[in-house]
C-alpha positions as CSV (number, residue, x, y, z in Angstrom):
1,M,53.8,152.9,162.5
2,L,56.7,154.7,162.6
3,K,57.4,158.0,164.3
4,D,57.4,161.1,163.0
5,K,58.6,163.9,164.9
6,D,62.1,165.9,165.3
7,M,65.0,164.4,167.5
8,Q,67.2,165.8,169.9
9,L,65.4,169.0,170.5
10,S,64.9,168.3,174.7
11,I,66.4,170.5,177.1
12,Y,69.0,167.6,177.8
13,S,70.7,167.4,174.4
14,V,72.4,170.7,175.8
15,L,74.2,167.6,177.2
16,Y,75.5,166.8,174.2
17,N,77.8,170.0,174.0
18,K,80.1,167.7,176.6
19,I,81.2,165.4,173.4
20,P,84.6,166.1,171.6
21,E,84.1,167.6,168.3
22,N,86.8,165.0,166.9
23,H,84.6,162.2,168.5
24,Q,84.2,159.1,165.7
25,L,80.7,158.9,166.5
26,K,79.9,162.6,166.4
27,I,82.1,163.2,162.9
28,L,80.0,160.5,161.8
29,K,76.6,161.8,162.6
30,D,77.5,165.3,161.7
31,E,78.8,164.3,158.5
32,L,76.8,161.0,157.2
33,D,73.5,160.8,155.8
34,F,71.4,158.0,157.2
35,S,68.3,159.2,156.3
36,F,68.0,156.9,153.7
37,I,67.2,153.4,155.8
38,N,63.7,155.3,157.0
39,R,62.8,155.8,152.9
40,E,64.0,152.4,152.0
41,L,62.5,150.7,155.0
42,E,58.8,152.5,155.4
43,K,56.8,150.4,153.2
44,T,57.7,147.4,155.0
45,Y,55.8,149.3,157.8
46,C,52.2,150.2,158.0
47,K,51.7,153.7,158.5
48,Y,48.2,154.4,159.5
49,Y,48.1,151.3,162.5
50,G,49.9,149.9,165.4
51,R,52.1,151.0,167.6
52,P,54.8,153.5,166.9
53,A,57.6,151.4,165.9
54,K,61.5,152.1,166.1
55,E,63.1,153.8,163.3
56,P,65.3,151.0,161.1
57,E,67.7,153.9,161.5
58,L,68.0,153.4,165.3
59,M,68.0,150.3,164.7
60,V,70.7,149.8,162.1
61,K,72.9,152.3,164.2
62,L,72.2,150.5,167.3
63,L,73.9,147.2,165.0
64,V,76.5,149.2,163.9
65,L,77.4,150.2,167.4
66,Q,77.2,146.5,168.4
67,Y,79.7,145.2,166.1
68,L,81.8,148.5,166.3
69,Y,82.8,147.9,170.2
70,N,81.5,144.1,169.7
71,L,78.7,144.0,172.4
72,S,75.8,141.5,173.3
73,D,72.3,142.6,172.2
74,E,72.2,143.2,176.1
75,R,75.0,145.3,176.6
76,V,75.2,147.3,173.0
77,I,71.0,149.0,174.6
78,E,72.8,149.0,178.1
79,E,75.5,151.2,176.8
80,A,73.5,153.2,174.9
81,S,71.6,154.1,177.5
82,L,74.0,156.0,179.8
83,N,77.1,157.0,177.2
84,L,75.9,160.6,175.5
85,A,77.8,159.6,172.5
86,Y,75.9,156.3,171.7
87,M,72.8,158.6,172.2
88,Y,73.7,161.7,169.9
89,F,75.0,158.9,167.7
90,L,71.7,157.4,167.3
91,G,69.8,160.8,167.3
92,I,67.9,160.5,170.2
93,N,66.8,162.6,173.6
94,P,69.1,161.4,176.5
95,E,65.6,160.8,178.4
96,D,64.1,158.5,175.3
97,D,63.9,154.9,175.9
98,L,65.6,152.5,174.1
99,P,64.4,149.2,172.7
100,H,63.9,146.0,173.7
101,P,67.1,143.8,173.0
102,S,64.6,141.4,171.9
103,L,63.6,143.6,169.2
104,L,67.5,144.2,167.2
105,T,67.0,140.0,166.7
106,K,63.6,140.8,165.3
107,F,65.0,143.5,163.0
108,R,68.1,141.5,162.1
109,K,66.3,138.2,160.6
110,N,62.8,140.2,159.5
111,K,63.5,143.9,158.4
112,L,67.5,143.7,156.6
113,E,66.0,141.2,153.9
114,G,64.5,142.5,150.6
115,N,63.9,145.9,150.5
116,L,66.9,147.2,151.5
117,T,70.0,144.6,153.2
118,I,73.4,145.6,154.6
119,D,74.8,145.8,151.0
120,D,73.3,148.1,150.0
121,I,73.6,150.1,152.9
122,I,77.6,149.6,152.6
123,S,77.2,150.5,148.4
124,K,75.1,153.9,149.9
125,I,77.4,155.1,152.6
126,V,80.1,154.6,150.3
127,K,78.7,156.8,146.8
128,Q,78.0,159.4,149.7
129,C,81.4,159.4,150.6
130,V,82.4,159.4,146.7
131,D,80.1,162.3,146.1
132,K,81.7,164.8,148.9
133,G,84.9,163.6,148.2
134,I,85.8,162.4,151.1
135,L,87.2,159.3,148.7
136,E,88.9,159.7,145.8
137,G,91.0,156.7,145.1
138,S,90.7,154.2,142.1
139,G,92.0,151.1,143.3
140,L,90.8,147.8,144.7
141,S,92.3,144.5,146.2
142,I,90.2,141.4,146.8
143,D,90.6,138.6,149.5
144,T,89.0,136.1,152.2
145,T,89.7,135.6,155.0
146,H,88.4,132.7,157.2
147,T,85.7,132.2,160.6
148,V,85.8,129.7,162.9
149,A,82.0,127.6,163.4
150,N,81.0,128.6,166.4
151,T,80.8,124.8,167.2
152,F,82.9,121.9,167.0
153,K,83.1,119.8,163.9
154,C,82.8,115.8,164.1
155,T,83.8,112.6,162.5
156,A,80.7,111.3,160.5
157,E,80.4,108.4,163.4
158,R,79.2,111.6,165.6
159,V,76.9,113.4,163.0
160,M,75.2,110.4,162.7
161,K,74.9,109.4,166.4
162,R,74.2,112.9,167.5
163,L,71.5,112.8,164.5
164,A,69.9,109.7,166.0
165,K,69.5,111.1,169.0
166,K,67.8,114.6,168.2
167,I,65.5,112.2,166.0
168,F,64.3,110.2,169.0
169,K,64.4,113.6,171.3
170,T,62.4,115.4,168.3
171,I,59.4,112.6,168.7
172,E,59.5,112.3,172.1
173,S,58.8,116.0,172.1
174,E,56.3,116.1,169.7
175,N,54.4,112.6,170.7
176,G,55.2,112.2,174.3
177,E,57.4,109.5,173.5
178,V,59.5,107.1,171.4
179,P,57.2,103.9,169.6
180,K,58.8,100.5,170.9
181,E,59.3,99.0,167.8
182,I,61.9,102.1,167.4
183,N,65.6,100.7,168.4
184,Q,67.0,103.4,170.0
185,E,69.7,101.1,171.4
186,I,72.8,103.5,169.6
187,P,75.9,101.5,168.6
188,D,78.9,102.2,170.2
189,Y,81.1,103.6,167.1
190,K,84.1,103.8,169.7
191,E,84.9,99.8,170.0
192,I,84.7,99.7,166.7
193,E,88.5,99.7,165.9
194,D,88.3,99.9,161.7
195,H,87.1,103.8,160.5
196,K,85.4,102.2,157.6
197,E,83.1,99.8,159.8
198,A,82.5,102.2,162.4
199,K,81.0,104.3,159.5
200,A,79.2,101.9,157.8
201,T,77.8,100.2,161.4
202,M,76.2,104.0,162.0
203,K,75.5,104.6,158.5
204,S,73.5,101.3,158.5
205,Y,71.9,101.8,162.1
206,L,70.7,105.6,161.3
207,E,69.1,104.4,157.7
208,E,67.3,101.7,159.9
209,T,65.9,104.7,161.9
210,I,64.6,106.4,159.3
211,T,63.5,103.7,158.1
212,S,61.6,102.5,161.3
213,V,60.8,106.4,162.9
214,E,58.3,106.7,158.9
215,E,56.6,103.2,159.5
216,H,55.6,103.9,162.9
217,T,55.1,107.7,163.9
218,D,52.5,109.8,161.9
219,I,55.3,112.1,160.5
220,Q,52.3,113.7,158.9
221,N,51.4,115.7,162.4
222,S,55.1,115.6,163.0
223,S,56.5,119.1,161.4
224,K,59.7,118.6,162.7
225,V,60.1,114.9,162.9
226,K,59.6,114.9,159.2
227,E,62.1,118.0,158.6
228,L,64.9,116.2,160.6
229,L,64.0,113.0,158.5
230,K,64.9,114.6,156.0
231,V,67.9,116.8,156.8
232,A,69.0,113.3,157.6
233,Q,68.3,111.6,154.7
234,E,70.3,114.5,153.0
235,I,73.4,114.1,154.8
236,L,73.7,110.6,154.0
237,E,73.6,110.8,150.3
238,D,75.8,113.2,150.1
239,P,78.8,111.0,149.0
240,K,81.4,113.8,150.4
241,F,80.1,113.2,154.0
242,L,81.2,109.7,154.8
243,E,84.6,111.2,153.5
244,Q,84.5,113.9,156.2
245,K,84.5,116.8,153.1
246,G,80.7,117.5,153.8
247,V,78.4,118.0,157.3
248,R,80.7,117.7,160.6
249,S,78.0,119.2,162.5
250,I,74.5,119.4,163.4
251,V,74.5,122.2,165.7
252,D,75.4,124.2,162.6
253,L,74.6,122.3,158.9
254,D,76.5,124.9,156.4
255,A,79.8,125.2,158.2
256,R,82.3,123.7,156.1
257,V,86.5,122.4,156.6
258,G,88.7,124.9,154.3
259,H,92.2,125.3,154.1
260,K,94.3,128.2,154.8
261,S,97.7,125.8,153.8
262,K,98.6,122.3,152.8
263,T,99.1,122.4,156.7
264,S,96.7,124.2,158.0
265,H,92.8,124.0,158.1
266,F,89.6,125.0,159.8
267,F,85.8,124.5,160.8
268,G,83.2,127.2,159.2
269,Y,83.3,129.9,157.4
270,K,85.4,132.2,154.3
271,T,84.4,135.9,153.5
272,E,85.1,137.1,150.7
273,F,85.6,141.0,150.4
274,M,87.3,144.0,148.2
275,M,88.3,147.2,149.6
276,M,90.2,150.3,148.7
277,P,94.0,149.8,149.9
278,K,95.0,152.9,150.6
279,E,91.3,154.6,152.0
280,R,90.7,150.9,153.6
281,I,87.6,150.5,152.8
282,I,85.0,148.1,152.0
283,T,83.2,148.1,149.3
284,A,81.4,144.0,148.9
285,V,81.1,141.5,150.8
286,H,80.5,138.0,149.7
287,V,80.4,135.2,152.9
288,D,80.2,131.1,151.8
289,N,81.0,127.9,153.6
290,G,85.3,126.6,154.2
291,A,85.2,124.8,151.1
292,Y,84.5,128.0,148.8
293,V,87.2,129.0,145.9
294,D,88.9,132.2,145.8
295,G,87.0,134.2,143.2
296,K,84.2,132.1,142.6
297,M,82.0,135.4,143.5
298,F,84.4,137.5,141.6
299,D,81.8,139.5,139.5
300,K,79.1,140.1,142.0
301,L,81.3,141.0,144.5
302,L,82.3,143.9,141.1
303,E,78.9,145.2,140.3
304,Q,78.7,145.6,144.0
305,T,81.5,147.6,144.2
306,K,80.1,149.5,140.9
307,K,77.1,150.8,143.2
308,G,79.3,152.7,145.4
309,G,80.1,154.5,142.5
310,I,83.6,153.6,143.1
311,T,86.0,154.4,139.6
312,I,88.6,150.7,139.3
313,N,91.6,151.9,137.5
314,E,93.5,148.6,139.1
315,L,93.0,146.0,141.3
316,L,95.1,143.8,143.4
317,A,95.0,140.2,144.3
318,D,96.6,137.3,145.8
319,K,98.0,134.4,143.5
320,A,94.5,132.5,144.5
321,Y,92.8,135.1,141.8
322,F,95.7,134.4,139.2
323,R,93.0,132.6,136.4
324,K,91.6,133.6,133.2
325,N,88.6,134.6,133.4
326,I,89.3,137.2,136.3
327,L,92.5,138.4,134.5
328,D,89.8,139.0,131.2
329,R,87.2,140.5,133.5
330,I,90.0,143.0,134.8
331,K,91.0,144.0,130.5
332,E,87.2,144.1,130.6
333,I,86.3,147.0,132.5
334,G,89.5,149.0,131.6
335,A,91.6,148.4,134.8
336,T,95.2,146.7,135.5
337,A,95.0,143.4,137.0
338,Y,98.4,143.7,139.8
339,I,98.3,139.5,140.5
340,P,101.2,137.6,141.1
341,V,101.6,134.5,138.9
342,S,100.5,130.9,140.2
343,E,102.7,127.9,139.3
344,M,99.5,126.2,139.0
345,A,98.1,127.6,135.7
346,Y,101.8,128.9,134.0
347,R,104.4,126.5,134.3
348,V,107.4,127.8,132.3
349,N,111.0,127.6,133.1
350,E,111.8,131.2,132.2
351,A,115.6,130.9,132.2
352,L,115.3,128.3,129.3
353,Y,112.7,130.1,127.4
354,S,110.7,133.0,126.2
355,Y,107.9,134.3,124.0
356,N,106.7,136.3,121.6
357,K,103.3,137.2,121.8
358,D,103.2,139.4,118.2
359,S,104.5,136.0,116.1
360,D,103.3,133.6,118.6
361,E,106.4,131.8,118.6
362,W,109.1,130.5,121.5
363,F,112.6,131.1,121.4
364,C,115.1,129.0,123.3
365,I,118.2,130.5,125.3
366,Q,120.5,129.3,122.4
367,G,118.0,131.3,120.3
368,N,116.5,128.3,118.6
369,I,112.5,129.5,117.3
370,S,109.3,127.3,117.2
371,V,108.7,126.7,113.7
372,R,104.8,125.1,113.8
373,K,102.3,125.0,116.6
374,Y,99.9,121.9,117.6
375,H,95.9,121.9,119.5
376,K,96.3,119.3,121.5
377,K,92.8,118.5,122.8
378,T,92.1,115.4,125.7
379,K,88.8,114.2,127.8
380,N,89.9,116.9,131.0
381,R,93.2,119.2,129.1
382,Q,94.1,121.5,126.2
383,S,96.9,122.5,125.6
384,Y,99.4,123.8,123.1
385,R,102.7,121.9,121.7
386,Y,105.8,124.0,119.9
387,Y,108.0,122.2,118.0
388,F,111.6,123.7,117.8
389,E,114.0,123.5,114.8
390,K,115.2,119.5,114.1
391,E,118.9,121.0,112.8
392,T,119.3,123.4,115.8
393,C,118.4,121.0,118.1
394,R,120.5,118.3,117.3
395,N,123.7,120.3,117.8
396,C,123.1,122.7,120.6
397,P,124.9,122.4,123.7
398,F,121.7,122.1,125.8
399,R,120.1,119.3,124.2
400,D,121.1,116.8,127.7
401,V,119.3,119.8,129.4
402,C,115.7,120.0,127.3
403,I,115.1,116.9,125.6
404,S,115.2,113.3,126.5
405,G,115.2,109.7,124.5
406,K,115.2,109.9,120.9
407,T,113.7,113.3,119.8
408,L,115.4,115.1,117.4
409,G,114.0,118.6,118.0
410,K,112.6,119.6,121.4
411,V,109.1,120.3,121.6
412,L,107.6,122.9,124.4
413,E,104.0,121.7,126.1
414,V,102.1,124.7,127.5
415,G,98.4,125.3,128.9
416,I,96.5,126.5,126.8
417,N,96.4,130.0,128.3
418,T,100.5,130.3,128.8
419,P,100.2,132.7,126.1
420,V,98.5,135.0,127.3
421,F,99.8,134.5,130.9
422,Y,103.2,135.0,129.8
423,E,102.5,138.9,129.1
424,Y,101.3,139.2,132.9
425,S,105.3,137.4,133.9
426,Q,106.7,140.4,132.2
427,Q,104.8,142.8,134.0
428,Q,105.7,141.5,137.6
429,K,109.3,142.0,137.4
430,S,109.2,145.6,136.8
431,D,109.9,147.9,139.8
432,E,106.4,149.5,138.5
433,F,104.6,145.9,139.8
434,K,106.4,145.8,143.3
435,E,105.6,149.1,144.7
436,K,102.0,149.1,143.6
437,Y,101.4,145.2,145.2
438,R,102.9,145.9,148.8
439,E,99.4,148.5,148.5
440,R,98.1,144.9,148.9
441,A,99.2,144.7,152.6
442,S,96.4,146.7,154.0
443,H,93.4,144.0,153.3
444,E,96.2,141.8,155.9
445,W,95.4,144.6,158.0
446,K,91.7,145.0,157.7
447,N,91.4,141.1,157.7
448,G,93.0,141.6,161.3
449,E,91.2,144.4,162.4
450,M,88.1,142.8,161.9
451,K,88.9,138.9,163.1
452,N,91.1,140.8,166.2
453,F,88.8,143.9,167.4
454,H,85.2,143.2,166.0
455,G,84.7,139.7,166.2
456,L,85.1,138.4,163.2
457,D,87.6,135.3,164.3
458,R,84.3,133.4,165.6
459,A,81.0,133.3,164.2
460,R,78.0,133.8,166.5
461,G,75.7,132.3,165.3
462,Y,75.2,128.5,163.3
463,D,74.6,128.6,159.8
464,L,75.9,130.9,156.6
465,K,72.8,133.3,156.6
466,S,73.8,134.1,160.4
467,V,77.5,134.4,159.6
468,A,76.7,136.6,156.2
469,L,75.1,139.2,158.3
470,Q,77.9,139.1,161.0
471,A,80.2,139.3,158.2
472,K,78.8,142.3,156.4
473,I,77.9,144.5,159.7
474,T,81.1,144.0,160.8
475,A,82.2,145.5,157.1
476,L,79.6,148.7,157.4
477,A,81.2,149.0,161.4
478,V,84.8,149.3,160.2
479,N,84.0,151.1,157.1
480,L,82.6,154.3,159.2
481,K,85.2,154.0,162.0
482,R,87.8,154.3,159.1
483,I,85.1,157.0,157.2
484,A,85.6,158.9,160.6
485,A,89.4,159.1,161.1
486,I,89.3,160.2,157.4
487,L,87.2,163.4,158.4
488,S,89.4,163.8,161.5
489,S,92.6,164.1,159.6
490,K,90.8,166.4,157.2
491,K,89.7,168.9,160.2
492,T,91.9,171.8,161.2
493,P,91.4,173.1,164.4
494,I,89.9,176.3,162.7
495,V,87.3,174.2,161.1
496,I,86.6,172.5,164.4
497,L,85.8,175.6,166.3
498,Y,83.6,176.9,164.1
499,S,81.7,173.5,164.0
500,I,81.3,173.8,167.9
501,F,79.7,177.4,167.1
502,L,77.2,176.0,164.2
503,N,76.3,173.2,166.7
504,S,75.5,175.5,169.5
505,I,73.7,177.9,167.5
506,D,71.7,175.3,165.8
507,R,71.1,173.4,169.2
508,N,70.0,176.8,171.4
509,R,67.5,177.8,168.2
510,R,65.8,174.3,168.2
511,F,65.3,174.1,171.9
512,L,63.8,178.0,171.9
513,K,61.5,176.5,168.9
514,M,60.5,173.8,171.4
515,S,59.8,176.2,174.0
516,I,57.8,178.9,171.9
């Protein structure tokens, strides 16, 4: 049951006058409306029965404080019990009791799903700022950052050994003992020099163990054992597992190995987010395992951004997003793409060849023109072949450079999307593109801010759902911090003094009303 009373009407609320007017938490409390959280979640509470519940708005704000200052559940409650700025932001009286830290965990798991998600809160806060004129930008940037798992990656042999141990421990916990018919002597894979043989030995042992457990235990009445056997079977059936590209830890089954470059990799998760580069406000977030391919959820992030009321005129990204489906989607919404050409998607030596889009012709450095085109299709690839005039090629001084073998005329084979990509490649040579693309650097700053100051460098939990919630609350927290900074920069000393005067009058009025 939700409470229905005015907050901050205590005699002690006069202490809030000690909070500086330019404190970020005071600015956020005074300028933004968080009441929509209670309205959106009121249906998940009983209106007439039960003990008075802690307001969802209060709980969300506690989570914001937790991620804003990188605190644990226990520490954020402790700090909020002492810090006046925290209390003012939470909308409570200085003498009010705060919830037990365990309620934060329950709230994260049970309430932030369905009716209202962190995605919705981010969008509604951004929409407020757009409506109030706090955010006026029309550009977006998109990128990913990685989060290391809260455990370490194991070899396939070690994963199977840990699975076997966990099966035995779970059987003993549920049934009292492990049946004698089940072989508990786990092979020592470290003594086997050949890694392939070690994997095969451990796989064979684990498969025999699963079969033996199913035969000699009542798994129908042992829910945990049954679930664990199902997980073990799924891991063994995954062809990526023995190649060490699938599950690498039974502590965190969702984490995967990802690559930052050809030589650098990590074990954990990827957070992909869209952001307004000038204002540095995050508009949409998606979290996936470390093997996630950048741009896969581009459309979802774009739709989530639109909910915030953002006008999108331009979009910046790195080479990973130079793909036809993404470029077409950006063009479809009437925006301009500022994305460097990817060598994997566009392979043309522009020092030797140029393209005319209107006539669909290629020109070589000597002025020879392609005379016909052939659409080549194979099982795995499509391409275009452009044939140049043979007689011109026959006497060309660059013949030895661009033609090999006994071919008379040059045949230029390009990818199916190359003619479209050529136009983008020419745009990127302009000074306008180079100047605009510099704005994308703010995305890297935001990555560093969230990881170095707000704990997103390492997962707090052990699965995709937990890390997704961590990343999204972190995004909400840094958004609020940035909004406070924008509002603070717009306030002149006169405006601040006027705000102090109005707040003082308002508190005195409420105090007199309470006294009467």
